[in-house]
N, C-alpha and C positions, 0 to 999 in steps of 0.2 A: 504494500500500500504506500502511496506517496507520503512524504514527510510534511507536506504543506497542504492545508485545506484549499481546494479550488472552488471558490464561490462564484456563481454566475453574476454578471453585472446586474441583472434584474433583482436577484436576491440582495445584493449589496444596496441597491437603491431602496428596496423595501425596508431593510434594516435602518437606513438613514432616515427614511420617512417616519418609521416607528419611533425613533429617538426624538425627532422634531415634535411630533404630535404628543408624545407621552411624558417628556421631561418638562413638567409644568411647575413642580414644587421648587422651593429654594433650599440650597444647601447652606447650613449655618456652621460649617466647619466641625471641629471635634465635639461641639455641644449639640449637634443635631439630634433630635429625639426620633426614636422609631415611631412610625405612623400610629396615631391614637393617643400620643402623649405630647405634652407641652411643658415649657419651663414653668416651674413653680413660682419663682420671683418673690419669695418671702422677703428678700432684700434684693437690690438691683443686680448683684452678681450671682444670684442663686439660679443655677442652671440645672438643678435636679429635675428630671422628667417625671411628670405626674399626670393624672387624668385631668381633663378640662374642668371637671367638677371640683377637684381638689384645688386647682389654681383659682377658681372662683371663690372657694371658701377662704383661701389664703388672702385674697384681696379684700374680702369682707372683714376678716379678722384684723387686717392691718388698719382698715378704716375705723374700726371700733376700739382700737388699742387704748386710746386715752380714757375711754369710759370704763375700762376694766382694771385700772390701776387704783390702788388705795390712796386717796388724796392725802391721807395723814401719814403716809409712809408705813414702815413696819420693819420686821427683822431683815428684809432684803433691800432696805433703802427705798429710793423712789421707784424701783421696779417691782415692789411688792404688789402682787395681784389681789383683787377682791376674792372673797371666799367663793369657791367653786371653779376658780380658774388657776391655771399653772402656766409657766413659761413654755412657749412652743418649742424653742431650741432646734429649729430647722437648721440653723448654723449656731456655732458656740455663742455668738454675741446676740442671738435672737431672744429678746425678752418680751415679745408680744404675748399678752395673756390670752389663753385659749382654753377650751374645755380639755379635760384629760384625754378624751377620745381623739381630739385633733392632735394633741401632742404625740399620742401613740401612732397616729397615721403618719405624722412627719418622720418619726423614727423608722417606720416601715418603709416609707418612700426612700429615705436615705440608704437603707440597707439594699434596696433594689436598684439603686441609681445606675450602676455599671451595666445592668441587664436591659436598660431602657434607652441606652445611647446607641446611635447608629455608628458603631466602631468599625464595622466592615472588616472583620478578621478574615484574612486570606492565607491559605497554606497549600503547598504543592505535594501531591503524592503521584504514584504511577498506576496505570492499569495496563494489562498486558494480554491482548488477544493472542490466541495460539498461532495465528497466521503470520505473525511478524516477529523478527528476531530482536527488535528493540521495543522497550515499553513506551507507552504514550503518556503524555502529561495529563494529569487529572487536577483540575483547579477546584479547591474546596473553600467554602466560606460560611460564616455565620455572623450574627449580629447585623443582618440586612433586613430590610422591609420584606414582608411577604409579597410575592409577585415577581415580575420580570427583572432579571439582571442581565447585563451585557458583559461578556468575557472576551478580551482581546489579548493576543500574544504578538508583541512587536519586537523586531530585531534591532540590534544596535547599529546595523548598517543602514537603517532607514526603511528596510523592507518589512513585510508583514507575514508572520507565520499563520496567524488566524485573525481575520478581521472581526470586528465586533459581532458576536453571535449570541442569540437570545437563549437563556435558560430560565428556569423557574426556581425561586427560593421559596421553600415551604417549611412547615413546622415538623421537626423531627426530634424524637426523644434523645436527650443528651446534648442538644445544641440549643443555643439561645436565639430567639427570634427566628427570622427567615434564614434557612441554611440550604446549601446545595452542594452537589458534587458533579462538576462538568467534565465529562470524558471527552477530551479533544482528540483530534487526529494528528497532533504534532508530536513527533518522537522526542523522547528525553535522552540526551547523550551525556548526562552528568556522570555516568559511571565510566565513561571512556576518556575523561580529561582530569587534570589535577583538581583537587578539592578547591572550591571557591571560584572556579572558572565559570564565567557566564557570558552569554552573547545575546541575550534577549531579556524581556521582562513581561510579566503578566499584570494586567490591570482589570478591575471590575467596576462597572458602573451600576449603581443602585438607581434604577429607572424612576422609581416612585419619588425620590428626593432630588435626583440630579447630582448626587454626590459620587465622587470617584474614590476608590480604595487607594492605598499606597501601592507603589510599583514593587512587585515581587520578582527578584532576579531568577532566571532559569537558563539552562544550557540546552538549546534545541539542536537537532541534527539537520545537516544540509546534505543534499545530493545523495540520499540513500537510494 
């Protein structure tokens, strides 16, 4: 089998149109939330991803903060809450007074923060059909949005081993958010060269958000 994918011009144009039509969301960099979550904003730089309902509750609690503080002070100084309220502690310096249930929710959201960020983890393994002497590159990922992702393999000389190709990120046990395993038709030659040698890179586009993953170095085979 050839070492490079041969994609007809029509298919390439279809992929390009797919990207133009579907990449409508904005990428907010490393703080981008997985679809369905938004920044909590308990304080201006609070980028913990929560449900829209929790964000609304957080905003309401902030607006009522002054009404829940004991005007006479107390054992905690000017931040002493009225009976029935406790500090939210969404961040260490967060002394907004909220119900105990809201404080518990803030702690739970903090514990899940890493699982709700579109971190787009990508790693490379091999898959090996019996009909070929060389293994093929398999591109794996998790922490993506559920739905379409685009996987491309680009060579250091400016050529392309695999143009942007659509796969589907779905929910799988043991992986966070959308995950996938893309079995490409590009041969992996890393076993035939010194360790650390690379001549190409893999990159993945999360179509829902428009965010790109980091570039992952690979060693592809030429002229097999």
